[in-house]
C-alpha distance (Angstrom), angle and dihedral (degrees) to the residues before:
residue distance angle dihedral
M1 . . .
I2 3.85 . .
C3 3.77 116.1 .
R4 3.80 122.0 -136.0
G5 3.73 92.8 -105.4
T6 3.77 92.6 55.1
V7 3.84 91.3 48.9
S8 3.75 90.1 50.4
Q9 3.83 92.1 49.2
V10 3.82 91.0 49.7
T11 3.79 91.9 48.1
D12 3.78 92.3 47.2
S13 3.80 89.6 48.5
Q14 3.77 92.8 50.9
T15 3.76 91.7 45.6
G16 3.81 90.5 50.9
T17 3.81 91.9 48.8
S18 3.81 91.9 47.9
S19 3.81 90.7 48.6
R20 3.79 92.8 50.3
A21 3.79 90.0 48.2
R22 3.83 91.2 52.4
I23 3.79 91.2 49.0
A24 3.84 91.4 48.5
T25 3.79 91.7 48.1
A26 3.81 91.1 49.2
K27 3.76 91.7 48.4
R28 3.76 91.6 49.9
Q29 3.76 91.8 50.0
R30 3.79 90.4 48.3
L31 3.80 90.6 53.6
M32 3.83 90.9 48.8
A33 3.79 92.0 51.2
S34 3.79 91.2 46.7
A35 3.83 90.5 48.7
A36 3.79 90.7 55.5
R37 3.82 92.1 45.7
V38 3.78 97.6 45.4
V39 3.84 96.4 41.0
H40 3.81 88.4 51.5
R41 3.78 91.8 52.1
Q42 3.78 99.0 40.8
G43 3.80 107.4 19.3
A44 3.77 125.9 -116.1
E45 3.79 97.6 -84.6
R46 3.79 96.3 50.3
T47 3.78 94.4 43.9
T48 3.81 118.1 94.5
I49 3.73 130.2 -162.9
A50 3.81 86.7 -114.1
D51 3.83 90.5 57.6
I52 3.82 91.1 54.3
A53 3.80 92.6 43.9
R54 3.83 90.7 51.7
D55 3.77 92.8 49.2
A56 3.80 91.3 48.9
D57 3.80 92.1 44.3
V58 3.79 90.4 -124.9
P59 3.79 124.2 134.5
V60 3.84 110.3 -104.1
G61 3.81 91.0 -124.6
N62 3.82 90.7 57.2
V63 3.76 93.0 55.9
Y64 3.80 91.9 72.5
Y65 3.79 90.0 60.8
Y66 3.85 87.9 67.0
F67 3.79 103.9 25.3
K68 3.80 125.2 27.6
S69 3.79 98.3 -161.3
K70 3.77 144.1 11.5
D71 3.79 89.5 -104.0
E72 3.82 89.0 60.6
L73 3.80 88.1 53.9
V74 3.79 90.9 49.7
A75 3.79 88.2 51.4
A76 3.80 87.4 49.7
A77 3.81 88.8 53.9
L78 3.77 89.0 55.1
I79 3.81 89.8 50.5
E80 3.83 87.6 52.5
H81 3.83 89.8 52.0
T82 3.82 89.1 51.3
R83 3.79 92.6 48.5
A84 3.83 90.7 48.8
L85 3.82 90.4 50.4
Y86 3.80 91.0 50.1
E87 3.78 91.1 49.6
L88 3.75 92.6 48.8
T89 3.82 95.4 47.8
A90 3.81 90.8 45.8
V91 3.79 89.2 58.2
L92 3.83 92.4 45.0
E93 3.85 90.4 48.9
R94 3.83 88.0 66.7
R95 3.78 87.7 73.3
P96 3.80 110.4 88.3
D97 3.83 96.2 -147.2
P98 3.85 117.2 72.4
R99 3.81 91.4 -152.5
D100 3.78 88.9 56.5
R101 3.82 90.0 49.0
L102 3.77 90.0 55.5
K103 3.78 92.2 46.7
G104 3.74 88.8 50.8
L105 3.79 89.7 53.0
V106 3.80 89.8 52.4
R107 3.78 91.5 47.9
T108 3.81 88.8 52.4
W109 3.81 89.7 54.0
A110 3.79 90.9 48.7
G111 3.77 89.9 51.1
E112 3.81 88.9 58.9
S113 3.81 93.8 53.6
E114 3.80 95.4 117.1
T115 3.79 92.7 52.0
A116 3.78 92.6 43.9
A117 3.78 91.4 50.6
R118 3.77 89.7 54.4
Y119 3.76 102.9 37.8
G120 3.81 110.4 6.7
C121 3.81 127.4 -129.6
P122 3.87 108.8 -25.3
T123 3.77 95.4 -135.8
G124 3.77 99.6 30.6
T125 3.77 96.0 52.4
L126 3.80 92.0 45.5
A127 3.85 91.2 49.1
V128 3.77 90.8 53.7
E129 3.80 92.8 47.4
L130 3.82 93.4 47.3
D131 3.77 91.8 48.0
K132 3.81 89.0 65.2
R133 3.77 91.7 61.5
A134 3.79 118.0 103.2
E135 3.83 92.8 -135.7
G136 3.75 144.5 -11.4
G137 3.82 105.2 97.6
L138 3.77 94.3 -124.2
D139 3.83 89.7 117.2
V140 3.80 87.2 65.2
E141 3.81 90.4 52.2
A142 3.76 90.3 51.7
G143 3.78 89.9 51.0
K144 3.82 89.3 53.8
V145 3.82 90.8 59.6
I146 3.79 91.1 52.7
R147 3.80 89.5 46.2
L148 3.82 89.8 55.7
L149 3.80 89.3 54.1
L150 3.83 91.4 48.1
D151 3.78 92.1 48.8
W152 3.79 93.1 50.7
V153 3.82 91.7 47.4
E154 3.81 90.4 47.3
A155 3.84 90.1 52.7
Q156 3.81 90.2 54.8
F157 3.81 92.1 51.2
R158 3.79 90.3 47.4
A159 3.83 89.7 52.5
L160 3.83 87.0 53.0
G161 3.77 88.8 57.6
R162 3.82 94.8 -116.4
P163 3.84 114.5 167.7
D164 3.81 93.6 -133.9
P165 3.80 108.1 29.8
A166 3.78 93.6 162.4
G167 3.80 92.0 53.7
D168 3.79 91.5 47.3
A169 3.77 90.0 51.5
I170 3.79 91.0 52.4
T171 3.81 90.1 50.1
L172 3.83 93.0 50.7
V173 3.84 98.0 43.3
S174 3.81 94.8 40.7
T175 3.79 89.8 50.6
Y176 3.83 88.4 52.5
Q177 3.77 91.2 50.2
G178 3.82 92.2 46.9
M179 3.80 94.0 48.3
S180 3.82 91.0 48.0
L181 3.80 90.6 51.1
L182 3.82 93.7 48.3
A183 3.81 93.2 44.3
N184 3.80 89.0 52.2
A185 3.81 95.2 44.2
L186 3.82 91.9 48.1
R187 3.81 94.7 35.1
D188 3.78 86.4 -131.5
P189 3.84 121.0 135.5
A190 3.84 89.0 -170.9
V191 3.82 88.2 74.6
M192 3.82 88.7 63.9
T193 3.76 96.7 44.3
G194 3.84 93.6 43.7
E195 3.83 93.9 49.3
A196 3.81 90.2 43.8
A197 3.78 88.7 57.7
R198 3.77 89.9 50.5
L199 3.80 91.3 50.3
T200 3.77 90.8 50.3
A201 3.79 91.7 51.6
W202 3.78 89.0 48.8
L203 3.81 91.7 52.3
D204 3.79 90.6 49.3
S205 3.83 90.7 52.7
L206 3.79 96.5 51.4
E207 3.77 118.2 112.4
P208 3.81 122.6 -158.2
């Protein structure tokens, strides 16, 4: 038989453990979001663990409980990019028309014109930077995020009945990467909005 006091102690212990787990999970998620944000702004090489800890409002010493190195934080940033992509495409999937989904994607890009002009595409710029490393494998992980985007875009063109959905996907995504690069190089958000308008017109003109 378990007395009331023992039950209470067990419940309190379980509640405390659960609370600590929630706090730890929230702190880890905060660090991941900060990693994505800071690495986008500063680049992987210039970013330090202290930069990410400061942005996440987490003591530097605590970071090592969740991530053992800066490379693990860069990998966490890529996971955040993947999560953001899944969230965006999940919202776009609510639209019944694949053409409208693609136009919604382009509108999302146009809405990020100020950020792109200042920092470039979050995943694209990171992929280019990581590719220049002699080793590590993170460049491959960055490529996987871009591949996820390409695959989703290709699926929309296939649903439209296009004869070369993979080619159309390359056209759309490469145009996005190019306009992000130019907007960033010229520090001109109008490059993004102007090219987004061209992409939208192109999507409207496509026949199955």
